[in-house]
N, C-alpha and C positions, 0 to 999 in steps of 0.2 A: 504494500500500500504506500503510494507516494502522495503525501499531503502537503499542501502549501497554506500557510497561515498568513493572511495579509494584516499588517499592522500600520499604525500611524503614530507619529510623534506629535504631542499636543501640549499646551501649557498645563501646568499643575492645576488641579481642581480648586486649590485655595486661591488662585489668582483672581484679582479684581479687574473686571472689564470696565473700560471707560472710553469715551469718544474723544478723539483728537483730530482736528482738521477734517472732520466729516468721515473718519474711518475708525473702526474698532481697533483698540490696542490692548494688549495684555500686559504692557509694561515690561518689567524685567523678571517676570515670572519664570521659574525653572521649567525646562521642557522634559516631559516624561513619556513613556509608552502610554497610549490611550488605555485607560482602565478597562473599557469594554473589550479591547483587543486581547487583554490578558486571558480572558475567558476563551477566546478563539484559540490561543496557543495551548491552553489547558485541554480543550476539546481535542485538538490535534494530537497532543501527547497521549491522551487516553486511548485514542484509536491506534496509535503506534504501539503502545504497550499491549493492546488486545490482539492486534493483527500482525504486528511486525511492520517493517518498512522504514521510511524516513520522514522527517518533518523539516521543511524549508520555510524560513520566514522571509516575507517579501514586504518592502516598504518603499514608498515614493517620498523623497524629501531631500533636504540639504545634507551636507556632510555631518552635521550635528545629529542626524537621525541614526547614525551608527550606535549611539548610546541606547536608543530604544531597541535596536536589533540585538545588541549585546545582552540586554535584559532578557529577551526571549531566548537567546542562546544559553544564558545562565539557568533558565528554567528547565532546559533540557532539549531544545531544538538542535538538530544536527548541523544545519548550515543556514546562511542568510544571504540575501541579495538586496542591495540598495540601488534604486533607480533615481539618478540625480542629473538634472540638466538645467541650464540657465533658462530654457523655455518653459519650465514648469513652476515658475515663481507664483503665478496666479492660475489656479486650477479649480474648476468646478467638478461636480460629481461625474458628469458625463466624460470629461477629459480624463479624470482619474481612472474611470472604468476602462477606457480604451488603452491607456498606458499599462494598467495592471494586466489586462487580458493579453496584451502583446508580450509582457514579461512572463506570464504563465506559459504562453506558447513557446517562448525561447527556452524556459526551463525544461519543458517537455515531459510527457509521460505522467502528468498529474492525474490522480484518481479523484481527488477532492480538494476544493479550495474553501477555506474557512475564514469568516469575518466575524468581528464583534457586531453587536446589534446596531451600533451607531458610533460616531466619534464625539468626543467631548466638546470640540470647538464649534462644529456647525450642527451636529445632531440630526441631520436629515435622514440617515439610515437608508439612503438610496443606492449607494455605491455597490453593495453586494448584488442586488437585482440587476443593475445596469451592467456589471461585469459579466454576470451569467448570460445576459442578452447578447453581449458582444461575442462571448465564447460560443454561444449556441448551445449551452448546457442547461439542464433543469435547475431551478432555484428552490431551495427549501429554507424558509426563513424562520427565525425565532425558535430555533431548536433547543430544547432543554435536555433531550436524550438522543443519542445517535447509536444506531446499530447497523452494521454492515453484514450482509449475508450474500455471499457470492458476488454477483455483479450489480447488486442493488443496495441502496441505503434507505433505512426507515428511520424517521425522526418523530419525536413527540414534540409538537409545537406548543409553546406556552403563549396563549392569547387571552384577551380580556374575558371571553366567554367561557374559558376553561382550557382543556387540553384537546389537541387534535393530532391524530396519527396519519402521516402521509409518507409516501415512498417514491423513489425515482431510480432510474438506471444511472449507474456511474459512467463517466465522470459527472460530478455535480458540484454546484456552489451552495454553501450553507452559511447562514448567519446564526450565531448562538447567543443564548441569554445566560443569566447568572445561574440558572438551575443546572447547567452543565457540570457545575462543581467549582468549589473555591480554587482560584489559581494557586499553584504551588509556589513556595518561596524559592528564589534562586539559592542553590546550595553553594558552599564554599568552593567545592571542586568545580561546580558549574561556572562560577564567577572566574576562576582561574583559567578554565578552558576558553571561556568567552573572550577574556582579555588577550589571549594568544591567537584567536581565530582571525584569519584574513577575510574581510568582507569585500567581495567584488562590487565595484560600482559600475553600473551600466548607464550609458547615455541613451537618448531616443534613437540614435543611429544603431546602437547595439541591439535594441529590441525591435528594430526594423519598423518603426512607426514615425509618423510626422508629428510635429508639434500640434497640440490641440488648439482649436479655434479660441481666440481671446474671449473673455467673458464680456458679454454685451450689456448686461444689466449693471446698474450702479446705484448703490444705496448710500445716501448721505445722512449721517447721524449727528445728533447734537445732544448735549446734556440737557436735562429738563430745566426749564426756567425756575428761578427762585421765586418763592411766594412770600410776600410780607403781610403779616397779620397783626392787628392791634388788639390788645387785651386790656379791658378796663375792669379793675377790681372794685366791687361795690361793698362799702363798709357801713356800719351803723352800730348804735349802742345796744340793739337787741335784734333778735331774729325777725321780729315784726317790722322794725324800721327798715332792715335790709330788704325784706319782702316788698314793702311799699315802694322803696326806691327802684327795685328791679321791675316792678309792675309799671311804674311811671316811665322807666327807660324803654321798656318793650312797646308801650303805647306811643311814645315819642318817635321811636324808630319805625313805627307802623309795621312791626313784625306780626301783630295780631290786629 
């Protein structure tokens, strides 16, 4: 079984988002592996342990994304690939899906591609289905359990209405949810192995695909305007006097 787990590097969940010059900024927040993608790596490792095979971790991002890949390697993944290119600085979900599909095809021989349910930075959850569409593979989303039998895979989907069991022929694309199991901690030996692993970096030319079309939509953000409120404290010698003053004030302001 050859499994590819797709991950992304995102700002830490404790980061504070603000608007600067009409754009969203995370400030100087540290970058980490997307928390939902840790479940994808965990699901891939579970299948490797049950069926044998290999787990390759795939990521699109800058050179700094090596740290996220090394985290997945320390968890137990066998190897990793980083797709990095100057033309990928602004990438929407469709563009990401096309690049990921091209990289999956270059790796070759994959039986299963796993994603987390969504990313922390945009949270759309569209990339898994879009990648499946580009590959021409079936898509099984929100998987809480995975079972492979011969040339097919059966998953139990965790949805708002309850649980739903679906299956598809391999190869297939899956997105997983937290019910797959708590991600394992990187071991000391895993961290040492990851630190010594050479992670290949592929350009768009290496995966034989063109630069995605530029994002045409533009959203300009601004911080909410400040509101000024005046507060008047009503005092008196007794509760009755305060009540009379409050009633007069309400009538004068024509609140009633």
